[in-house]
N, CA, C and O atoms as a GROMACS GRO file, in nm:
protein
  520
    1MET      N    1   2.066  -0.071   0.297
    1MET     CA    2   2.147   0.000   0.394
    1MET      C    3   2.222   0.107   0.316
    1MET      O    4   2.277   0.082   0.208
    2ARG      N    5   2.222   0.226   0.371
    2ARG     CA    6   2.290   0.335   0.301
    2ARG      C    7   2.386   0.406   0.397
    2ARG      O    8   2.370   0.401   0.519
    3LYS      N    9   2.483   0.470   0.338
    3LYS     CA   10   2.579   0.546   0.417
    3LYS      C   11   2.537   0.692   0.411
    3LYS      O   12   2.517   0.748   0.303
    4ASN      N   13   2.525   0.753   0.527
    4ASN     CA   14   2.482   0.892   0.536
    4ASN      C   15   2.573   0.963   0.636
    4ASN      O   16   2.569   0.933   0.755
    5ASN      N   17   2.654   1.056   0.588
    5ASN     CA   18   2.747   1.128   0.676
    5ASN      C   19   2.835   1.033   0.756
    5ASN      O   20   2.846   1.044   0.878
    6ASP      N   21   2.896   0.940   0.686
    6ASP     CA   22   2.987   0.841   0.746
    6ASP      C   23   2.921   0.745   0.844
    6ASP      O   24   2.990   0.675   0.918
    7LYS      N   25   2.788   0.741   0.846
    7LYS     CA   26   2.716   0.645   0.929
    7LYS      C   27   2.627   0.561   0.839
    7LYS      O   28   2.570   0.612   0.742
    8TYR      N   29   2.615   0.434   0.871
    8TYR     CA   30   2.526   0.348   0.796
    8TYR      C   31   2.389   0.351   0.862
    8TYR      O   32   2.377   0.357   0.985
    9GLU      N   33   2.287   0.347   0.780
    9GLU     CA   34   2.151   0.345   0.834
    9GLU      C   35   2.062   0.265   0.741
    9GLU      O   36   2.093   0.245   0.624
   10LEU      N   37   1.950   0.220   0.796
   10LEU     CA   38   1.853   0.148   0.715
   10LEU      C   39   1.778   0.246   0.627
   10LEU      O   40   1.757   0.362   0.664
   11THR      N   41   1.738   0.200   0.509
   11THR     CA   42   1.656   0.283   0.422
   11THR      C   43   1.514   0.287   0.480
   11THR      O   44   1.480   0.207   0.567
   12ASP      N   45   1.433   0.378   0.433
   12ASP     CA   46   1.293   0.387   0.478
   12ASP      C   47   1.220   0.255   0.452
   12ASP      O   48   1.141   0.209   0.534
   13GLU      N   49   1.249   0.196   0.337
   13GLU     CA   50   1.185   0.068   0.302
   13GLU      C   51   1.224  -0.042   0.401
   13GLU      O   52   1.140  -0.121   0.443
   14GLN      N   53   1.351  -0.046   0.439
   14GLN     CA   54   1.396  -0.146   0.535
   14GLN      C   55   1.333  -0.123   0.672
   14GLN      O   56   1.300  -0.218   0.742
   15ILE      N   57   1.317   0.002   0.711
   15ILE     CA   58   1.254   0.032   0.840
   15ILE      C   59   1.110  -0.017   0.841
   15ILE      O   60   1.065  -0.073   0.941
   16GLU      N   61   1.038   0.003   0.731
   16GLU     CA   62   0.900  -0.045   0.722
   16GLU      C   63   0.894  -0.198   0.731
   16GLU      O   64   0.808  -0.254   0.799
   17ILE      N   65   0.986  -0.265   0.662
   17ILE     CA   66   0.992  -0.412   0.670
   17ILE      C   67   1.019  -0.454   0.814
   17ILE      O   68   0.953  -0.544   0.866
   18TYR      N   69   1.115  -0.391   0.877
   18TYR     CA   70   1.152  -0.425   1.015
   18TYR      C   71   1.033  -0.406   1.109
   18TYR      O   72   1.003  -0.493   1.190
   19LYS      N   73   0.964  -0.291   1.098
   19LYS     CA   74   0.851  -0.261   1.186
   19LYS      C   75   0.736  -0.359   1.166
   19LYS      O   76   0.672  -0.401   1.262
   20ASN      N   77   0.711  -0.396   1.041
   20ASN     CA   78   0.594  -0.480   1.010
   20ASN      C   79   0.628  -0.628   0.997
   20ASN      O   80   0.547  -0.707   0.948
   21PHE      N   81   0.745  -0.663   1.040
   21PHE     CA   82   0.795  -0.799   1.023
   21PHE      C   83   0.705  -0.904   1.089
   21PHE      O   84   0.684  -1.012   1.034
   22ASN      N   85   0.652  -0.870   1.206
   22ASN     CA   86   0.567  -0.967   1.276
   22ASN      C   87   0.418  -0.938   1.255
   22ASN      O   88   0.334  -0.992   1.326
   23VAL      N   89   0.386  -0.852   1.157
   23VAL     CA   90   0.247  -0.818   1.130
   23VAL      C   91   0.198  -0.885   1.002
   23VAL      O   92   0.097  -0.956   1.003
   24HIS      N   93   0.269  -0.864   0.893
   24HIS     CA   94   0.228  -0.914   0.762
   24HIS      C   95   0.346  -0.983   0.694
   24HIS      O   96   0.461  -0.954   0.725
   25PRO      N   97   0.317  -1.076   0.602
   25PRO     CA   98   0.426  -1.135   0.524
   25PRO      C   99   0.504  -1.025   0.450
   25PRO      O  100   0.445  -0.932   0.396
   26GLN      N  101   0.634  -1.038   0.449
   26GLN     CA  102   0.719  -0.935   0.390
   26GLN      C  103   0.791  -0.983   0.264
   26GLN      O  104   0.883  -0.916   0.216
   27LYS      N  105   0.750  -1.098   0.211
   27LYS     CA  106   0.820  -1.155   0.096
   27LYS      C  107   0.831  -1.057  -0.021
   27LYS      O  108   0.940  -1.037  -0.074
   28ASP      N  109   0.721  -0.994  -0.060
   28ASP     CA  110   0.725  -0.902  -0.174
   28ASP      C  111   0.817  -0.784  -0.146
   28ASP      O  112   0.891  -0.740  -0.234
   29ASN      N  113   0.813  -0.733  -0.024
   29ASN     CA  114   0.901  -0.621   0.012
   29ASN      C  115   1.047  -0.666   0.012
   29ASN      O  116   1.135  -0.592  -0.033
   30LEU      N  117   1.072  -0.785   0.061
   30LEU     CA  118   1.208  -0.837   0.062
   30LEU      C  119   1.259  -0.863  -0.080
   30LEU      O  120   1.377  -0.844  -0.109
   31LEU      N  121   1.170  -0.906  -0.168
   31LEU     CA  122   1.209  -0.929  -0.308
   31LEU      C  123   1.254  -0.800  -0.376
   31LEU      O  124   1.335  -0.804  -0.470
   32SER      N  125   1.204  -0.688  -0.331
   32SER     CA  126   1.241  -0.561  -0.393
   32SER      C  127   1.381  -0.515  -0.351
   32SER      O  128   1.436  -0.421  -0.408
   33LEU      N  129   1.438  -0.581  -0.250
   33LEU     CA  130   1.572  -0.546  -0.202
   33LEU      C  131   1.677  -0.628  -0.275
   33LEU      O  132   1.649  -0.737  -0.325
   34ASN      N  133   1.798  -0.575  -0.281
   34ASN     CA  134   1.907  -0.655  -0.336
   34ASN      C  135   1.953  -0.757  -0.232
   34ASN      O  136   1.910  -0.751  -0.116
   35GLU      N  137   2.038  -0.847  -0.271
   35GLU     CA  138   2.079  -0.956  -0.182
   35GLU      C  139   2.146  -0.904  -0.054
   35GLU      O  140   2.120  -0.956   0.054
   36PHE      N  141   2.230  -0.804  -0.066
   36PHE     CA  142   2.295  -0.748   0.053
   36PHE      C  143   2.193  -0.690   0.150
   36PHE      O  144   2.201  -0.713   0.270
   37ASP      N  145   2.097  -0.613   0.098
   37ASP     CA  146   1.997  -0.554   0.186
   37ASP      C  147   1.904  -0.658   0.247
   37ASP      O  148   1.855  -0.639   0.358
   38ARG      N  149   1.880  -0.769   0.176
   38ARG     CA  150   1.804  -0.879   0.238
   38ARG      C  151   1.885  -0.938   0.354
   38ARG      O  152   1.830  -0.969   0.459
   39PHE      N  153   2.015  -0.952   0.334
   39PHE     CA  154   2.100  -1.002   0.442
   39PHE      C  155   2.096  -0.906   0.560
   39PHE      O  156   2.089  -0.948   0.675
   40VAL      N  157   2.103  -0.775   0.531
   40VAL     CA  158   2.095  -0.674   0.638
   40VAL      C  159   1.965  -0.693   0.716
   40VAL      O  160   1.966  -0.687   0.839
   41MET      N  161   1.855  -0.715   0.645
   41MET     CA  162   1.726  -0.735   0.712
   41MET      C  163   1.727  -0.861   0.797
   41MET      O  164   1.676  -0.862   0.909
   42LEU      N  165   1.784  -0.967   0.744
   42LEU     CA  166   1.793  -1.091   0.821
   42LEU      C  167   1.870  -1.067   0.949
   42LEU      O  168   1.825  -1.105   1.057
   43TYR      N  169   1.984  -1.005   0.938
   43TYR     CA  170   2.067  -0.981   1.057
   43TYR      C  171   1.998  -0.888   1.156
   43TYR      O  172   1.993  -0.918   1.275
   44THR      N  173   1.946  -0.775   1.108
   44THR     CA  174   1.885  -0.680   1.201
   44THR      C  175   1.760  -0.737   1.267
   44THR      O  176   1.732  -0.707   1.383
   45CYS      N  177   1.687  -0.819   1.195
   45CYS     CA  178   1.568  -0.879   1.255
   45CYS      C  179   1.603  -0.979   1.365
   45CYS      O  180   1.524  -1.002   1.456
   46THR      N  181   1.721  -1.038   1.356
   46THR     CA  182   1.762  -1.132   1.462
   46THR      C  183   1.787  -1.060   1.593
   46THR      O  184   1.793  -1.123   1.699
   47LEU      N  185   1.802  -0.928   1.588
   47LEU     CA  186   1.832  -0.853   1.710
   47LEU      C  187   1.711  -0.843   1.803
   47LEU      O  188   1.728  -0.837   1.924
   48LYS      N  189   1.588  -0.841   1.748
   48LYS     CA  190   1.470  -0.823   1.833
   48LYS      C  191   1.353  -0.915   1.803
   48LYS      O  192   1.269  -0.938   1.890
   49HIS      N  193   1.346  -0.966   1.682
   49HIS     CA  194   1.229  -1.046   1.645
   49HIS      C  195   1.244  -1.192   1.686
   49HIS      O  196   1.355  -1.243   1.702
   50ASP      N  197   1.130  -1.256   1.702
   50ASP     CA  198   1.122  -1.397   1.738
   50ASP      C  199   1.184  -1.482   1.627
   50ASP      O  200   1.152  -1.463   1.510
   51PRO      N  201   1.273  -1.577   1.662
   51PRO     CA  202   1.335  -1.662   1.559
   51PRO      C  203   1.235  -1.735   1.471
   51PRO      O  204   1.261  -1.754   1.352
   52ASP      N  205   1.120  -1.776   1.525
   52ASP     CA  206   1.019  -1.843   1.443
   52ASP      C  207   0.965  -1.749   1.336
   52ASP      O  208   0.941  -1.791   1.223
   53GLN      N  209   0.946  -1.621   1.370
   53GLN     CA  210   0.902  -1.522   1.272
   53GLN      C  211   1.007  -1.506   1.163
   53GLN      O  212   0.975  -1.496   1.045
   54ILE      N  213   1.133  -1.505   1.204
   54ILE     CA  214   1.242  -1.487   1.108
   54ILE      C  215   1.244  -1.602   1.009
   54ILE      O  216   1.254  -1.581   0.888
   55TYR      N  217   1.236  -1.724   1.061
   55TYR     CA  218   1.236  -1.840   0.972
   55TYR      C  219   1.118  -1.836   0.875
   55TYR      O  220   1.135  -1.865   0.757
   56SER      N  221   0.999  -1.801   0.924
   56SER     CA  222   0.883  -1.802   0.836
   56SER      C  223   0.891  -1.689   0.732
   56SER      O  224   0.855  -1.710   0.616
   57GLN      N  225   0.937  -1.572   0.772
   57GLN     CA  226   0.946  -1.460   0.678
   57GLN      C  227   1.054  -1.481   0.573
   57GLN      O  228   1.040  -1.438   0.459
   58PHE      N  229   1.162  -1.547   0.612
   58PHE     CA  230   1.274  -1.565   0.520
   58PHE      C  231   1.276  -1.703   0.454
   58PHE      O  232   1.372  -1.738   0.386
   59ASP      N  233   1.170  -1.780   0.474
   59ASP     CA  234   1.166  -1.915   0.418
   59ASP      C  235   1.190  -1.915   0.267
   59ASP      O  236   1.262  -2.001   0.216
   60TYR      N  237   1.133  -1.821   0.196
   60TYR     CA  238   1.150  -1.812   0.051
   60TYR      C  239   1.297  -1.791   0.013
   60TYR      O  240   1.340  -1.833  -0.095
   61PHE      N  241   1.372  -1.728   0.102
   61PHE     CA  242   1.512  -1.694   0.074
   61PHE      C  243   1.611  -1.789   0.142
   61PHE      O  244   1.731  -1.761   0.147
   62LYS      N  245   1.560  -1.900   0.195
   62LYS     CA  246   1.647  -1.984   0.278
   62LYS      C  247   1.772  -2.032   0.204
   62LYS      O  248   1.879  -2.042   0.264
   63ASP      N  249   1.759  -2.063   0.077
   63ASP     CA  250   1.878  -2.109   0.005
   63ASP      C  251   1.980  -1.997  -0.010
   63ASP      O  252   2.101  -2.021  -0.017
   64GLU      N  253   1.930  -1.874  -0.015
   64GLU     CA  254   2.017  -1.759  -0.032
   64GLU      C  255   2.077  -1.714   0.101
   64GLU      O  256   2.194  -1.677   0.106
   65LEU      N  257   1.997  -1.716   0.208
   65LEU     CA  258   2.039  -1.650   0.330
   65LEU      C  259   2.035  -1.734   0.458
   65LEU      O  260   2.132  -1.734   0.534
   66ILE      N  261   1.928  -1.803   0.480
   66ILE     CA  262   1.908  -1.866   0.610
   66ILE      C  263   2.024  -1.954   0.652
   66ILE      O  264   2.065  -1.952   0.768
   67ASP      N  265   2.078  -2.030   0.559
   67ASP     CA  266   2.188  -2.118   0.594
   67ASP      C  267   2.314  -2.043   0.636
   67ASP      O  268   2.406  -2.101   0.693
   68ASP      N  269   2.317  -1.912   0.608
   68ASP     CA  270   2.435  -1.834   0.643
   68ASP      C  271   2.436  -1.787   0.788
   68ASP      O  272   2.537  -1.736   0.835
   69VAL      N  273   2.327  -1.804   0.858
   69VAL     CA  274   2.322  -1.766   0.999
   69VAL      C  275   2.274  -1.889   1.075
   69VAL      O  276   2.156  -1.924   1.071
   70LYS      N  277   2.366  -1.956   1.143
   70LYS     CA  278   2.339  -2.086   1.205
   70LYS      C  279   2.375  -2.083   1.352
   70LYS      O  280   2.492  -2.058   1.381
   71PRO      N  281   2.288  -2.105   1.444
   71PRO     CA  282   2.146  -2.072   1.433
   71PRO      C  283   2.129  -1.922   1.446
   71PRO      O  284   2.223  -1.852   1.482
   72LEU      N  285   2.011  -1.873   1.416
   72LEU     CA  286   1.991  -1.728   1.414
   72LEU      C  287   2.015  -1.664   1.549
   72LEU      O  288   2.058  -1.549   1.555
   73SER      N  289   1.988  -1.735   1.655
   73SER     CA  290   2.002  -1.675   1.788
   73SER      C  291   2.144  -1.681   1.841
   73SER      O  292   2.173  -1.625   1.947
   74SER      N  293   2.234  -1.748   1.770
   74SER     CA  294   2.371  -1.762   1.821
   74SER      C  295   2.458  -1.646   1.774
   74SER      O  296   2.413  -1.559   1.700
   75VAL      N  297   2.581  -1.648   1.818
   75VAL     CA  298   2.676  -1.545   1.775
   75VAL      C  299   2.693  -1.553   1.624
   75VAL      O  300   2.708  -1.662   1.569
   76PHE      N  301   2.691  -1.441   1.561
   76PHE     CA  302   2.697  -1.435   1.416
   76PHE      C  303   2.841  -1.445   1.370
   76PHE      O  304   2.928  -1.372   1.418
   77ASP      N  305   2.868  -1.537   1.277
   77ASP     CA  306   3.003  -1.554   1.226
   77ASP      C  307   3.000  -1.553   1.074
   77ASP      O  308   2.965  -1.653   1.011
   78PRO      N  309   3.037  -1.440   1.013
   78PRO     CA  310   3.029  -1.430   0.867
   78PRO      C  311   3.131  -1.518   0.796
   78PRO      O  312   3.117  -1.543   0.677
   79LYS      N  313   3.231  -1.563   0.866
   79LYS     CA  314   3.334  -1.645   0.802
   79LYS      C  315   3.280  -1.780   0.755
   79LYS      O  316   3.349  -1.851   0.682
   80THR      N  317   3.160  -1.814   0.797
   80THR     CA  318   3.102  -1.942   0.755
   80THR      C  319   3.048  -1.936   0.612
   80THR      O  320   3.006  -2.038   0.558
   81SER      N  321   3.049  -1.818   0.552
   81SER     CA  322   2.991  -1.807   0.419
   81SER      C  323   3.075  -1.719   0.328
   81SER      O  324   3.093  -1.600   0.354
   82GLU      N  325   3.124  -1.777   0.223
   82GLU     CA  326   3.199  -1.700   0.124
   82GLU      C  327   3.107  -1.599   0.055
   82GLU      O  328   3.149  -1.489   0.021
   83ARG      N  329   2.981  -1.638   0.036
   83ARG     CA  330   2.885  -1.549  -0.029
   83ARG      C  331   2.865  -1.422   0.053
   83ARG      O  332   2.859  -1.312  -0.003
   84ILE      N  333   2.856  -1.436   0.184
   84ILE     CA  334   2.838  -1.318   0.270
   84ILE      C  335   2.964  -1.232   0.267
   84ILE      O  336   2.955  -1.109   0.259
   85GLU      N  337   3.080  -1.294   0.272
   85GLU     CA  338   3.205  -1.217   0.262
   85GLU      C  339   3.208  -1.138   0.132
   85GLU      O  340   3.248  -1.021   0.131
   86LYS      N  341   3.167  -1.201   0.023
   86LYS     CA  342   3.167  -1.135  -0.108
   86LYS      C  343   3.068  -1.018  -0.109
   86LYS      O  344   3.098  -0.912  -0.164
   87LEU      N  345   2.950  -1.037  -0.047
   87LEU     CA  346   2.853  -0.929  -0.039
   87LEU      C  347   2.911  -0.807   0.032
   87LEU      O  348   2.889  -0.693  -0.009
   88PHE      N  349   2.985  -0.831   0.139
   88PHE     CA  350   3.045  -0.721   0.213
   88PHE      C  351   3.153  -0.651   0.130
   88PHE      O  352   3.163  -0.529   0.130
   89GLU      N  353   3.232  -0.730   0.060
   89GLU     CA  354   3.335  -0.671  -0.027
   89GLU      C  355   3.271  -0.585  -0.136
   89GLU      O  356   3.316  -0.474  -0.163
   90GLU      N  357   3.166  -0.638  -0.199
   90GLU     CA  358   3.098  -0.566  -0.307
   90GLU      C  359   3.034  -0.437  -0.259
   90GLU      O  360   3.020  -0.342  -0.336
   91ASN      N  361   2.996  -0.432  -0.132
   91ASN     CA  362   2.930  -0.315  -0.077
   91ASN      C  363   3.024  -0.226   0.004
   91ASN      O  364   2.980  -0.135   0.074
   92ASN      N  365   3.154  -0.256  -0.006
   92ASN     CA  366   3.257  -0.173   0.057
   92ASN      C  367   3.233  -0.148   0.206
   92ASN      O  368   3.245  -0.035   0.254
   93ILE      N  369   3.200  -0.252   0.277
   93ILE     CA  370   3.182  -0.241   0.421
   93ILE      C  371   3.244  -0.364   0.485
   93ILE      O  372   3.232  -0.475   0.433
   94THR      N  373   3.310  -0.345   0.596
   94THR     CA  374   3.367  -0.459   0.668
   94THR      C  375   3.262  -0.513   0.764
   94THR      O  376   3.168  -0.443   0.800
   95MET      N  377   3.279  -0.637   0.804
   95MET     CA  378   3.186  -0.696   0.900
   95MET      C  379   3.188  -0.617   1.031
   95MET      O  380   3.083  -0.595   1.092
   96THR      N  381   3.304  -0.574   1.074
   96THR     CA  382   3.314  -0.496   1.198
   96THR      C  383   3.235  -0.366   1.186
   96THR      O  384   3.161  -0.330   1.277
   97ALA      N  385   3.251  -0.296   1.074
   97ALA     CA  386   3.177  -0.171   1.054
   97ALA      C  387   3.026  -0.198   1.048
   97ALA      O  388   2.947  -0.118   1.098
   98PHE      N  389   2.989  -0.309   0.986
   98PHE     CA  390   2.848  -0.346   0.976
   98PHE      C  391   2.788  -0.371   1.114
   98PHE      O  392   2.682  -0.318   1.148
   99ILE      N  393   2.856  -0.452   1.195
   99ILE     CA  394   2.806  -0.483   1.329
   99ILE      C  395   2.802  -0.357   1.415
   99ILE      O  396   2.706  -0.336   1.489
  100ASP      N  397   2.906  -0.274   1.405
  100ASP     CA  398   2.906  -0.147   1.479
  100ASP      C  399   2.789  -0.060   1.436
  100ASP      O  400   2.722   0.001   1.520
  101ALA      N  401   2.764  -0.055   1.306
  101ALA     CA  402   2.652   0.025   1.255
  101ALA      C  403   2.520  -0.027   1.310
  101ALA      O  404   2.434   0.052   1.350
  102CYS      N  405   2.503  -0.158   1.311
  102CYS     CA  406   2.379  -0.217   1.364
  102CYS      C  407   2.364  -0.186   1.513
  102CYS      O  408   2.254  -0.160   1.560
  103ASN      N  409   2.474  -0.191   1.585
  103ASN     CA  410   2.469  -0.161   1.728
  103ASN      C  411   2.438  -0.014   1.755
  103ASN      O  412   2.378   0.019   1.858
  104ASP      N  413   2.478   0.074   1.663
  104ASP     CA  414   2.456   0.217   1.680
  104ASP      C  415   2.320   0.265   1.629
  104ASP      O  416   2.277   0.376   1.662
  105MET      N  417   2.253   0.183   1.549
  105MET     CA  418   2.125   0.225   1.490
  105MET      C  419   2.016   0.231   1.595
  105MET      O  420   2.012   0.152   1.690
  106ASN      N  421   1.928   0.327   1.576
  106ASN     CA  422   1.808   0.336   1.659
  106ASN      C  423   1.695   0.268   1.584
  106ASN      O  424   1.631   0.328   1.497
  107PHE      N  425   1.672   0.144   1.618
  107PHE     CA  426   1.566   0.069   1.552
  107PHE      C  427   1.432   0.110   1.610
  107PHE      O  428   1.421   0.137   1.730
  108PRO      N  429   1.329   0.115   1.526
  108PRO     CA  430   1.195   0.144   1.580
  108PRO      C  431   1.150   0.028   1.667
  108PRO      O  432   1.195  -0.086   1.650
  109ASP      N  433   1.062   0.057   1.761
  109ASP     CA  434   1.006  -0.050   1.842
  109ASP      C  435   0.928  -0.144   1.752
  109ASP      O  436   0.861  -0.101   1.658
  110ILE      N  437   0.937  -0.273   1.783
  110ILE     CA  438   0.857  -0.369   1.708
  110ILE      C  439   0.720  -0.377   1.775
  110ILE      O  440   0.706  -0.348   1.894
  111TYR      N  441   0.621  -0.417   1.698
  111TYR     CA  442   0.487  -0.429   1.753
  111TYR      C  443   0.481  -0.547   1.849
  111TYR      O  444   0.540  -0.652   1.825
  112THR      N  445   0.408  -0.527   1.958
  112THR     CA  446   0.383  -0.639   2.049
  112THR      C  447   0.291  -0.736   1.976
  112THR      O  448   0.234  -0.702   1.872
  113GLU      N  449   0.277  -0.856   2.028
  113GLU     CA  450   0.192  -0.955   1.962
  113GLU      C  451   0.048  -0.906   1.958
  113GLU      O  452  -0.020  -0.926   1.857
  114SER      N  453  -0.001  -0.842   2.064
  114SER     CA  454  -0.140  -0.792   2.062
  114SER      C  455  -0.155  -0.677   1.962
  114SER      O  456  -0.258  -0.668   1.895
  115GLU      N  457  -0.056  -0.589   1.949
  115GLU     CA  458  -0.061  -0.483   1.849
  115GLU      C  459  -0.057  -0.541   1.708
  115GLU      O  460  -0.130  -0.496   1.620
  116ALA      N  461   0.027  -0.642   1.688
  116ALA     CA  462   0.038  -0.705   1.557
  116ALA      C  463  -0.095  -0.772   1.519
  116ALA      O  464  -0.139  -0.762   1.404
  117LYS      N  465  -0.159  -0.840   1.614
  117LYS     CA  466  -0.288  -0.903   1.587
  117LYS      C  467  -0.393  -0.799   1.549
  117LYS      O  468  -0.471  -0.820   1.456
  118LYS      N  469  -0.395  -0.686   1.621
  118LYS     CA  470  -0.491  -0.580   1.590
  118LYS      C  471  -0.466  -0.524   1.450
  118LYS      O  472  -0.561  -0.501   1.374
  119LEU      N  473  -0.340  -0.501   1.415
  119LEU     CA  474  -0.308  -0.450   1.282
  119LEU      C  475  -0.349  -0.549   1.172
  119LEU      O  476  -0.400  -0.509   1.068
  120ARG      N  477  -0.326  -0.678   1.197
  120ARG     CA  478  -0.367  -0.781   1.099
  120ARG      C  479  -0.519  -0.782   1.084
  120ARG      O  480  -0.571  -0.789   0.973
  121ARG      N  481  -0.589  -0.774   1.197
  121ARG     CA  482  -0.736  -0.775   1.194
  121ARG      C  483  -0.788  -0.651   1.120
  121ARG      O  484  -0.876  -0.662   1.034
  122ASP      N  485  -0.733  -0.534   1.152
  122ASP     CA  486  -0.776  -0.411   1.086
  122ASP      C  487  -0.750  -0.418   0.936
  122ASP      O  488  -0.832  -0.373   0.856
  123ASN      N  489  -0.637  -0.472   0.898
  123ASN     CA  490  -0.604  -0.487   0.756
  123ASN      C  491  -0.702  -0.580   0.686
  123ASN      O  492  -0.745  -0.552   0.574
  124ASN      N  493  -0.738  -0.690   0.752
  124ASN     CA  494  -0.833  -0.784   0.694
  124ASN      C  495  -0.970  -0.719   0.678
  124ASN      O  496  -1.038  -0.741   0.577
  125ILE      N  497  -1.013  -0.640   0.776
  125ILE     CA  498  -1.141  -0.570   0.767
  125ILE      C  499  -1.139  -0.471   0.650
  125ILE      O  500  -1.234  -0.464   0.572
  126ASN      N  501  -1.030  -0.395   0.640
  126ASN     CA  502  -1.020  -0.298   0.529
  126ASN      C  503  -1.020  -0.367   0.394
  126ASN      O  504  -1.077  -0.316   0.298
  127THR      N  505  -0.956  -0.483   0.385
  127THR     CA  506  -0.953  -0.559   0.259
  127THR      C  507  -1.094  -0.603   0.221
  127THR      O  508  -1.133  -0.596   0.105
  128ILE      N  509  -1.170  -0.650   0.320
  128ILE     CA  510  -1.307  -0.695   0.294
  128ILE      C  511  -1.394  -0.576   0.250
  128ILE      O  512  -1.475  -0.589   0.158
  129LEU      N  513  -1.377  -0.462   0.316
  129LEU     CA  514  -1.459  -0.344   0.284
  129LEU      C  515  -1.425  -0.286   0.148
  129LEU      O  516  -1.511  -0.225   0.083
  130ASP      N  517  -1.303  -0.303   0.105
  130ASP     CA  518  -1.263  -0.251  -0.027
  130ASP      C  519  -1.324  -0.338  -0.132
  130ASP      O  520  -1.306  -0.314  -0.251
   0.00000   0.00000   0.00000
């Protein structure tokens, strides 16, 4: 997440992760992010993605993140985690500013399940042909 002209926005990398969240495993892409940006992805994905997808994509990070959002579909309360509070302090953003930023962001449309299946199939075909 970056600040641009006093507004917070997702990086291009985060947008790609968000868009392809229900298409391909995102573990490697998530590993390239710092802990705060992984948390940003977890939170933003809860806004539109299926909770089962979220759990499966973030399973590798569950000790770091998943326990901090209980349950993912409920109202988010950062006060349940000192680690999350510290992440916000380190990144000079308040929880209110973060939530406002997420509410103001124009997220790309997520792929429908049929679109995601087609993309997965096309990717598998291209992998075989390569």
